[in-house]
C-alpha positions in Angstrom: 92.9 94.3 122.7 92.6 97.8 124.0 94.5 100.5 121.9 97.1 102.9 123.3 97.0 106.7 123.0 99.5 108.3 120.7 99.9 111.4 122.8 100.4 115.1 122.0 104.1 115.1 122.1 104.4 112.1 119.6 102.0 113.8 117.4 104.2 117.1 117.4 107.3 115.1 116.7 105.7 113.2 113.9 104.2 116.5 112.4 107.7 118.2 112.4 109.1 115.3 110.5 106.2 115.4 107.9 106.7 119.1 107.4 110.5 118.8 107.1 110.1 116.4 104.2 107.8 118.9 102.7 110.4 121.6 103.1 113.0 119.6 101.3 110.7 119.1 98.4 110.0 122.8 98.2 113.6 123.7 98.5 114.3 121.8 95.3 111.4 122.9 93.2 113.1 125.6 91.1 116.0 123.2 90.1 113.6 120.5 89.3 111.5 122.8 87.2 114.0 123.5 84.5 113.9 120.4 82.3 113.1 116.7 82.5 116.8 116.1 82.9 116.7 118.0 86.1 113.4 116.6 87.2 114.4 112.7 86.3 118.3 112.6 86.6 119.2 115.8 88.8 121.5 116.7 85.9 124.1 114.3 87.4 124.7 116.3 90.5 124.1 113.9 93.2 127.1 112.9 95.4 127.8 109.1 95.2 127.3 108.6 99.1 123.8 110.3 98.9 122.7 108.3 95.8 123.7 105.0 97.7 121.7 106.1 100.7 118.7 106.8 98.3 119.1 103.4 96.7 119.0 101.8 100.3 116.1 103.8 101.4 114.1 102.9 98.2 114.6 99.3 98.6 113.9 99.1 102.3 110.1 99.7 102.7 108.0 100.1 105.9 106.8 96.5 105.4 110.5 95.4 105.6 110.9 97.5 108.8 108.2 95.6 110.5 108.2 92.1 108.8 111.9 91.3 109.0 111.9 91.6 112.9 108.7 89.7 112.9 110.5 86.9 111.1 113.3 86.9 113.7 110.6 87.2 116.5 108.7 84.1 115.4 111.5 82.0 114.1 115.3 82.8 113.5 117.8 84.5 111.2 117.5 82.2 108.3 116.3 84.8 105.8 119.0 87.2 106.9 121.2 85.2 104.5 119.3 86.8 101.6 120.7 90.1 102.4 124.2 88.7 101.6 123.1 88.6 98.1 124.1 92.2 97.7 127.9 91.2 97.8 127.4 88.9 94.9 125.3 91.1 92.7 127.1 94.5 93.2 130.5 93.3 91.2 128.0 92.0 88.6 126.2 95.3 88.3 129.6 97.4 88.5 131.0 95.3 85.8 128.1 94.7 83.3 125.0 96.6 83.9 125.9 99.9 84.9 128.1 100.6 82.0 125.5 99.8 79.8 122.9 102.1 81.3 125.5 104.9 81.6 126.9 104.5 78.1 123.4 104.7 76.6 122.5 107.6 78.7 119.1 106.1 79.4 116.5 108.0 81.6 114.5 104.7 82.1 115.9 101.3 82.1 113.6 100.1 79.4 115.2 102.2 76.8 118.0 99.6 76.7 115.4 96.8 75.9 114.2 99.0 72.7 117.6 99.4 71.5 118.5 95.7 72.1 115.2 94.2 71.0 112.3 96.4 69.9 110.0 99.2 71.0 107.5 96.5 71.9 109.5 95.2 74.6 110.3 98.6 76.0 106.5 99.6 76.1 105.5 96.1 77.9 108.3 96.4 80.4 107.5 100.0 81.4 103.8 99.5 81.5 104.3 96.4 83.8 106.4 98.6 85.9 103.9 101.3 86.0 100.9 99.0 87.0 102.8 97.3 89.7 104.2 100.3 91.4 100.8 102.1 91.5 99.6 98.9 93.4 102.7 99.0 95.3 102.2 102.5 96.6 98.9 101.4 97.9 100.1 98.5 99.8 103.2 100.3 101.1 100.7 103.1 102.6 98.2 100.5 103.7 100.2 97.7 105.6 102.3 99.9 108.0 99.3 102.1 108.9 97.0 98.9 109.5 99.7 97.7 111.7 100.2 100.7 113.7 96.5 101.6 113.9 95.8 98.0 115.3 97.7 98.8 118.5 97.0 102.7 118.9 94.2 105.0 118.6 95.5 107.0 115.4 92.8 107.3 112.8 94.1 105.2 109.8 92.2 107.3 107.1 93.6 110.7 108.5 97.3 109.3 108.7 96.9 107.7 105.3 96.0 111.1 103.9 98.6 113.0 105.7 101.6 110.7 105.3 100.6 109.9 101.6 99.5 113.4 100.8 102.6 115.0 101.9 104.8 112.6 100.1 103.0 113.1 96.8 103.5 116.7 97.3 107.2 116.8 98.0 107.7 114.4 95.1 105.7 116.6 92.9 107.8 119.8 94.1 111.4 118.6 94.2 111.7 115.9 91.4 114.4 113.2 91.8 116.7 115.5 93.5 114.2 116.3 96.2 113.4 112.5 96.4 116.9 111.6 96.9 117.9 114.2 99.7 114.5 113.3 101.5 115.6 109.5 101.1 119.0 110.3 103.0 117.3 112.0 105.9 114.9 109.2 105.9 117.7 106.6 105.7 119.4 108.0 108.8 116.0 108.2 110.6 115.0 104.6 110.0 118.5 103.4 110.6 118.6 105.6 114.0 114.9 104.4 114.9 116.0 100.7 114.5 119.3 101.2 116.7 117.1 102.9 119.3 114.7 100.0 119.5 117.4 97.7 119.8 119.2 99.6 122.6 116.2 100.3 124.7 115.0 96.8 124.2 118.2 95.4 125.7 118.1 98.0 128.6 114.6 97.1 129.5 115.1 93.3 129.4 115.9 91.7 132.8 119.4 90.4 132.5 120.2 92.6 129.5 122.1 91.3 126.6 123.2 88.1 128.4 119.5 87.2 128.5 119.2 87.6 124.7 122.1 85.6 124.0 120.8 82.8 126.4 117.5 82.9 124.5 119.2 82.7 121.1 121.3 79.5 122.2 118.5 77.7 123.9 115.6 78.6 121.5 117.8 78.3 118.3 116.9 81.9 117.4 119.9 82.4 115.1 120.5 79.6 112.5 119.4 76.0 113.1 119.8 72.6 111.5 116.4 72.9 110.1 117.4 75.9 108.0 119.5 73.4 105.7 116.6 70.7 105.4 115.8 70.7 101.8 112.5 69.0 102.8 111.3 72.5 104.1 112.1 74.8 101.1 110.4 77.9 102.8 113.4 78.0 105.1 116.0 76.3 103.1 119.1 78.6 103.4 120.7 78.1 100.0 117.3 78.8 98.2 116.6 81.9 100.4 120.1 83.1 99.0 119.6 82.2 95.3 116.1 83.6 95.3 117.0 86.8 96.8 120.0 87.1 94.2 117.3 86.9 91.5 114.9 89.3 93.1 117.7 91.7 93.6 118.7 91.4 90.1 115.2 92.6 89.0 115.5 95.4 91.6 118.7 96.7 90.5 118.5 96.0 86.7 114.9 96.1 85.5 113.2 98.2 88.2 113.2 102.0 87.2 113.1 103.2 90.8 116.5 102.1 91.4 117.8 102.2 88.1 117.0 105.7 87.8 119.7 106.7 90.5 122.4 105.3 88.2 122.1 108.6 86.0 122.0 110.9 88.9 125.9 111.1 89.7 128.5 112.7 87.8 130.5 109.6 86.5 130.4 105.9 86.4 133.0 105.9 89.1 130.4 107.9 91.3 127.7 105.4 90.5 129.8 102.4 91.4 130.7 104.1 94.7 127.0 104.7 95.4 126.3 100.9 95.0 129.1 100.0 97.5 127.5 102.5 99.8 124.2 100.8 99.5 125.8 97.5 100.0 127.3 98.4 103.3 124.0 100.0 104.5 122.2 96.6 103.4 124.7 94.7 105.5 124.0 96.8 108.6 120.5 96.1 108.2 121.0 92.3 109.1 122.0 92.9 112.7 119.7 95.9 113.2 116.5 94.3 111.9 116.9 90.8 112.8 118.5 91.6 115.8 115.4 93.9 116.7 113.2 90.8 116.3 115.3 88.7 118.6 115.5 91.4 121.3 111.7 91.9 121.1 111.3 88.1 121.6 113.4 88.1 124.8 111.6 91.2 126.0 108.1 89.7 125.8 109.6 86.4 127.2 111.0 87.9 130.4 110.0 91.6 130.8 106.4 92.1 129.6 103.7 89.9 128.1 101.9 90.5 124.5 98.1 90.6 124.9 96.3 87.3 124.1 95.6 86.7 120.4 98.2 89.5 119.5 99.1 89.8 115.8 102.8 89.8 115.5 103.0 91.9 112.5 102.4 94.9 114.8 105.0 93.9 117.4 107.5 96.8 116.4 105.0 99.6 116.7 103.3 98.0 119.8 106.7 98.1 121.6 107.3 101.6 120.4 104.1 103.2 121.6 103.8 101.1 124.8 107.4 101.1 126.1 109.3 104.2 124.4 109.0 107.7 126.1 106.9 110.3 124.7 108.5 112.0 121.8 110.8 109.4 121.3 108.1 107.1 120.2 106.9 109.8 117.8 110.4 109.9 116.3 110.5 106.1 115.8 106.9 106.0 114.3 108.3 108.7 112.0 111.1 106.3 111.1 108.6 103.7 110.0 106.6 106.1 107.9 110.0 107.4 106.6 110.8 103.9 105.2 107.2 104.1 103.7 107.6 107.6 102.2 111.1 106.8 100.6 109.6 103.9 98.8 106.4 105.8 97.6 108.3 108.9 96.4 110.7 106.7 94.5 107.9 104.8 92.8 106.0 107.9 92.1 109.0 109.8 90.4 110.0 106.5 88.4 106.2 106.1 87.2 106.4 109.5 85.9 109.7 109.2 84.2 108.3 105.8 82.5 105.2 107.4 81.3 106.8 110.6 79.9 110.0 108.9 78.5 108.8 105.5 77.3 105.3 106.8 76.0 104.9 110.4 75.7 108.3 111.2 74.2 108.9 107.9 72.5 105.4 107.4 70.7 103.4 110.7 71.1 106.1 113.4 70.9 105.0 114.8 67.6 101.2 115.2 69.0 102.2 117.0 72.1 105.5 118.6 71.0 104.4 122.1 72.5 103.7 120.5 76.1 105.8 121.1 79.0 107.1 117.7 80.0 108.1 118.7 83.6 104.4 119.9 84.0 103.1 116.7 82.6 105.5 114.7 84.9 104.1 116.6 87.8 100.6 115.8 86.8 101.4 112.1 86.4 102.9 112.1 89.9 99.6 113.5 91.2 97.4 111.0 89.3 99.5 108.0 90.2 99.7 109.1 93.8 96.1 109.9 94.3 95.3 106.6 92.6 97.5 104.6 95.0 96.1 106.6 98.0 92.6 105.8 97.0 93.2 102.2 96.9 94.9 102.3 100.2 92.1 104.2 101.8 89.6 101.6 100.1 91.5 98.8 101.8 91.6 100.6 105.2 87.9 101.1 105.0 87.0 97.6 103.8 88.4 94.0 103.7 89.7 93.7 100.3 93.2 93.4 101.1 93.4 89.9 99.8 92.1 90.8 96.3 94.6 93.6 96.0 97.4 91.6 97.1 96.4 89.0 94.4 96.6 91.8 91.9 100.0 92.9 93.3 101.1 89.2 92.9 99.8 89.1 89.5 101.7 92.2 88.2 104.8 91.6 90.4 105.3 88.2 88.9 106.2 89.8 85.8 109.4 91.5 87.5 111.9 88.8 87.7 111.5 87.5 84.1 112.1 90.9 82.9 115.4 90.8 84.9 116.0 87.6 82.9 115.3 89.4 79.7 117.9 92.1 80.5 120.5 89.5 81.2 120.1 87.4 78.0 120.1 90.6 76.1 123.4 91.8 77.8 125.2 88.6 77.9 124.2 87.0 74.6 124.4 88.2 71.0 121.8 85.6 69.5 118.7 86.7 71.5 116.2 88.4 69.5 112.8 90.0 69.8 110.7 86.9 68.9 112.7 84.9 71.4 112.4 87.2 74.4 108.7 88.0 73.8 108.0 84.3 73.8 110.3 83.4 76.7 108.8 86.2 78.8 105.2 84.7 78.2 106.4 81.2 78.9 108.3 82.2 81.9 105.5 84.0 83.5 103.1 81.2 82.9 105.7 78.7 84.4 106.1 81.1 87.5 102.3 81.2 87.8 102.3 77.5 88.1 105.1 77.3 90.6 103.5 80.0 92.7 100.2 78.1 92.9 102.1 75.2 94.6 102.6 77.5 97.5 106.1 76.1 98.3 108.3 79.3 98.4 108.1 82.7 96.9 111.9 82.6 96.5 111.6 79.3 94.4 109.2 81.4 92.1 112.0 84.0 91.7 114.6 81.3 90.5 112.3 79.7 88.2 111.2 83.1 86.9 114.7 84.3 86.1 116.3 81.0 85.0 113.2 80.1 82.5 113.1 83.6 81.1 116.9 83.5 80.2 116.9 79.9 79.0 113.8 80.1 77.1 114.5 83.4 75.4 117.9 82.2 74.3 116.6 78.8 72.9 113.6 80.3 71.1 116.0 82.9 69.7 118.1 80.1 68.3 115.0 78.4 66.8 113.8 81.5 65.3 116.9 83.5 64.1 115.2 85.8 61.6 114.6 88.6 64.1 118.5 89.3 64.9 119.6 93.0 64.3 122.7 94.9 64.9 123.7 94.6 68.6 127.0 96.6 68.3 127.6 98.3 71.8 124.8 96.6 73.2 126.1 93.1 74.7 129.1 92.3 76.9 131.1 91.4 74.1 130.4 94.5 72.0 130.2 97.2 74.8 133.5 98.8 73.7 132.4 99.1 70.1 130.8 102.2 68.7 127.1 102.4 69.2 124.7 104.6 67.1 121.1 105.3 68.5 118.7 103.9 66.0 115.8 106.5 66.6 
């Protein structure tokens, strides 16, 4: 397949966007430099709506921007049901989780695990997050670039260095406040880009929206009877919803890049508002991104044809580059990179907060008591960002993506069990350190076995969360000697006086 030129005007628009993001980071440099509270929490000065936009942009990566439409393009909207999980988990977060994080005034989510269980649980969970998100940075850089450069003559190494390098730089400069306001701009850009693709796609299709509706009805492009066939678990709608609930619980309770946002607003009420803002945005995503895939299906059925042997993972950038006017295409490609950068920046800032708070300040503060923690945090952002970028470039130059995806899977499979550990700590009083450590190990082993069956990644999520919760609780009952004071650390004791133990 011949590749398409990107064009000077598109480069100008893309370059202007990247420089604007750098400007946002530079603007917040002085405020972020005051102390770690400013660098990691923005001193609680972020408006609720902006924090909500930031959470949304963080959870929606460039991979989602392209893979969700591809799912609708190839099949139907079955996976859209997973997006409704946000309606179920937000009330749970607002009622139970956010009050714990706010009351304890944690910088990282894993501080709760120490207070509830032990320093070991805090260190393990934080380390797993750091390893997973360094590898995730690489994948989030690699996958959208490989898709875009497969249909255009953009140099993949150059664009990786520019997009990744500038993202590292503005995260380094502006701290969490710079990241959040960049996320707000990027959130508007990626939503606007998705809407523009949908509108222009319908406009270009012969017969317009009527043709799209006709294709949906005739080709079962919305929801079909097969989506409720338990014999095909990969598309079984109830499993999709359940699996996404458990995946989301990890993202919103045990993943530092999201939990960090809970401390950036002034009050719990503002944090709750930010969650509802994020929820509405997540629901908007359903018609936008799944609709985009259905519209592109109709476009390439009736108006144009895809090249022979085309890789559908690049269907969105291919449409943008080949069908959109010069300049507009550059803006939409910027929207795809905006989705990537919001995820990368959030990961880098969260990684630095974990290393500084969970390791340096917790275990090595006496040895490095004269060090400037903001300077150290910025150094960690550079190191983690360069590592992720270096791996992404290695993947772009070679054919090692399968190996790295395996590593991502290995580290990522620990995530949902960690959410089960948070849940058993918050909702029960009997869980203890021996129980949760044993439950975590057994749950990860069970999850690996289920994953090896190649049935559904969402089945893995269900097994991971439920087994971590149940096994941790049962083992704690069998070995009760590790119990300690849980005052103020569980649902039943949250309103009781809590005194920090270290």
